[in-house]
C-alpha positions as CSV (number, residue, x, y, z in Angstrom):
1,X,-151.5,-131.0,-118.3
2,X,-150.9,-127.4,-119.7
3,X,-154.3,-124.8,-120.6
4,X,-152.3,-125.1,-123.8
5,X,-153.3,-128.4,-124.8
6,X,-157.3,-128.3,-124.0
7,X,-159.3,-129.1,-125.9
8,X,-161.7,-126.4,-127.1
9,X,-162.8,-124.7,-130.8
10,X,-162.6,-121.7,-132.3
11,X,-165.8,-119.7,-132.7
12,X,-166.1,-121.2,-136.5
13,X,-166.5,-124.6,-134.4
14,X,-162.4,-125.5,-135.8
15,X,-161.5,-128.1,-133.7
16,X,-158.4,-127.5,-131.9
17,X,-156.7,-126.9,-128.7
18,X,-155.7,-123.6,-126.0
19,X,-152.6,-123.6,-127.9
20,X,-154.0,-123.5,-131.8
21,X,-155.8,-119.8,-130.4
22,X,-152.7,-118.5,-128.8
23,X,-150.5,-120.3,-131.1
24,X,-148.7,-121.2,-127.7
25,X,-147.6,-117.6,-127.0
26,X,-148.8,-115.8,-123.8
27,X,-152.3,-114.7,-123.7
28,X,-155.0,-112.9,-122.0
29,X,-157.9,-115.3,-121.7
30,X,-161.0,-113.1,-121.8
31,X,-165.3,-113.7,-121.3
32,X,-166.6,-112.0,-123.8
33,X,-170.4,-110.5,-124.5
34,X,-172.0,-108.8,-127.3
35,X,-175.2,-106.9,-124.6
36,X,-172.7,-106.1,-121.4
37,X,-172.2,-102.7,-120.1
38,X,-168.4,-103.3,-120.2
39,X,-169.2,-104.7,-124.4
40,X,-166.5,-101.6,-125.2
41,X,-163.8,-102.7,-123.5
42,X,-163.4,-104.8,-126.7
43,X,-161.4,-101.7,-128.7
44,X,-159.1,-101.7,-125.9
45,X,-158.6,-105.4,-126.3
46,X,-158.3,-105.1,-129.6
47,X,-156.2,-102.5,-129.9
48,X,-154.2,-104.2,-126.9
49,X,-153.7,-106.9,-129.2
50,X,-152.9,-105.1,-132.2
51,X,-149.9,-103.4,-130.1
52,X,-148.4,-106.6,-129.2
53,X,-149.6,-109.4,-131.3
54,X,-146.3,-108.5,-133.0
55,X,-143.9,-109.5,-129.9
56,X,-145.7,-112.2,-129.0
57,X,-148.1,-111.9,-127.7
58,X,-152.3,-112.7,-128.9
59,X,-155.9,-112.2,-126.7
60,X,-158.4,-114.6,-126.7
61,X,-161.7,-113.8,-126.5
62,X,-163.9,-116.9,-124.5
63,X,-168.2,-115.5,-125.6
64,X,-169.8,-116.5,-122.7
65,X,-173.6,-116.5,-122.0
66,X,-174.2,-116.8,-118.0
67,X,-174.2,-113.6,-117.0
68,X,-177.4,-111.7,-117.4
69,X,-178.0,-114.0,-121.0
70,X,-175.6,-111.3,-121.5
71,X,-174.1,-113.3,-125.0
72,X,-176.9,-114.2,-126.1
73,X,-176.7,-115.1,-130.1
74,X,-174.6,-117.6,-132.4
75,X,-171.2,-118.1,-133.3
76,X,-172.3,-116.4,-136.2
77,X,-173.7,-113.6,-135.0
78,X,-170.9,-113.1,-132.0
79,X,-168.2,-113.1,-134.0
80,X,-170.3,-110.9,-137.4
81,X,-170.5,-108.0,-134.2
82,X,-168.0,-108.7,-132.9
83,X,-166.1,-107.5,-136.7
84,X,-168.1,-104.6,-137.0
85,X,-169.0,-103.6,-134.8
86,X,-165.2,-103.1,-132.3
87,X,-162.8,-104.5,-135.9
88,X,-162.2,-107.7,-134.0
89,X,-158.9,-109.2,-135.0
90,X,-157.9,-111.4,-132.1
91,X,-158.4,-114.6,-132.4
92,X,-162.2,-116.4,-130.9
93,X,-162.5,-118.8,-128.4
94,X,-166.7,-121.2,-129.1
95,X,-169.1,-120.3,-126.6
96,X,-168.0,-121.6,-122.7
97,X,-169.7,-121.5,-119.7
98,X,-167.1,-119.7,-116.9
99,X,-168.7,-121.1,-113.8
100,X,-170.9,-123.8,-112.7
101,X,-170.6,-127.8,-113.2
102,X,-170.8,-126.9,-116.9
103,X,-167.2,-125.0,-116.3
104,X,-164.8,-125.4,-120.1
105,X,-161.4,-127.0,-118.5
106,X,-159.9,-123.9,-119.4
107,X,-161.8,-122.0,-116.4
108,X,-160.8,-124.9,-113.8
109,X,-157.3,-124.7,-114.3
110,X,-158.4,-120.4,-114.5
111,X,-160.6,-119.8,-111.7
112,X,-157.9,-120.9,-108.4
113,X,-156.2,-117.9,-109.8
114,X,-155.8,-114.6,-107.2
115,X,-156.7,-111.6,-108.2
116,X,-154.7,-108.4,-107.4
117,X,-157.1,-108.7,-104.3
118,X,-156.6,-112.2,-102.9
119,X,-159.9,-112.7,-105.2
120,X,-159.9,-116.8,-106.5
121,X,-162.9,-118.7,-107.4
122,X,-165.6,-118.2,-110.0
123,X,-165.7,-115.5,-112.4
124,X,-167.5,-112.6,-111.2
125,X,-169.1,-111.0,-113.9
126,X,-168.2,-110.7,-117.8
127,X,-164.7,-109.1,-118.8
128,X,-162.9,-110.8,-116.0
129,X,-159.0,-111.1,-117.2
130,X,-156.0,-113.6,-117.1
131,X,-152.9,-113.9,-118.0
132,X,-151.2,-116.9,-118.9
133,X,-147.5,-117.1,-119.7
134,X,-146.3,-119.3,-122.9
135,X,-146.4,-122.3,-121.3
136,X,-149.7,-121.9,-120.7
137,X,-149.1,-120.7,-116.0
138,X,-151.4,-118.0,-115.4
139,X,-149.3,-115.5,-113.3
140,X,-152.2,-112.7,-113.3
141,X,-156.2,-111.7,-112.6
142,X,-158.2,-108.0,-113.2
143,X,-162.0,-107.8,-112.7
144,X,-163.9,-106.8,-114.8
145,X,-163.6,-103.0,-114.3
146,X,-160.3,-103.3,-114.9
147,X,-159.7,-102.5,-118.8
148,X,-157.8,-103.7,-121.0
149,X,-155.4,-101.0,-121.1
150,X,-155.2,-100.3,-116.6
151,X,-151.7,-100.4,-116.1
152,X,-150.6,-103.1,-114.8
153,X,-152.3,-105.4,-117.0
154,X,-149.9,-103.5,-120.1
155,X,-147.6,-103.8,-117.6
156,X,-147.9,-107.6,-117.0
157,X,-149.3,-108.0,-120.3
158,X,-146.0,-106.9,-120.8
159,X,-143.3,-109.5,-118.1
160,X,-144.9,-112.3,-120.3
161,X,-142.8,-111.1,-123.4
162,X,-139.7,-109.7,-122.3
């Protein structure tokens, strides 16, 4: 089964699959949080989405409260914060767990992916990034500190839509 066939609801609670969120297109999947030092990455995530969405790419935010309780809000609060503060237009999933026994199946499939340093396994913090191709296959992983507009991320995005 592809990651794209994994059931996951939208932030507003609408049931669906990861394919519904990505539109079956290559995507950057990011576990996001509203009260993290890395939260300003929303700006670059939105810019990446705006630039590459017309070319068949999307960003998907997956809110997670597992790191320092930095995403404590309700779905409505998260949506309002993202829209009002960062103008987020990319799709957002329901709040998920990325590690531990409650790990969402999407992340169960993603965490075997190695980053540039050869690290795989548990997600280390908010804003860890995974690029998947249009079939849902993970093609790259970037640590939380790698900004969405980093040339390595952008080059990977471009390679998935080429």
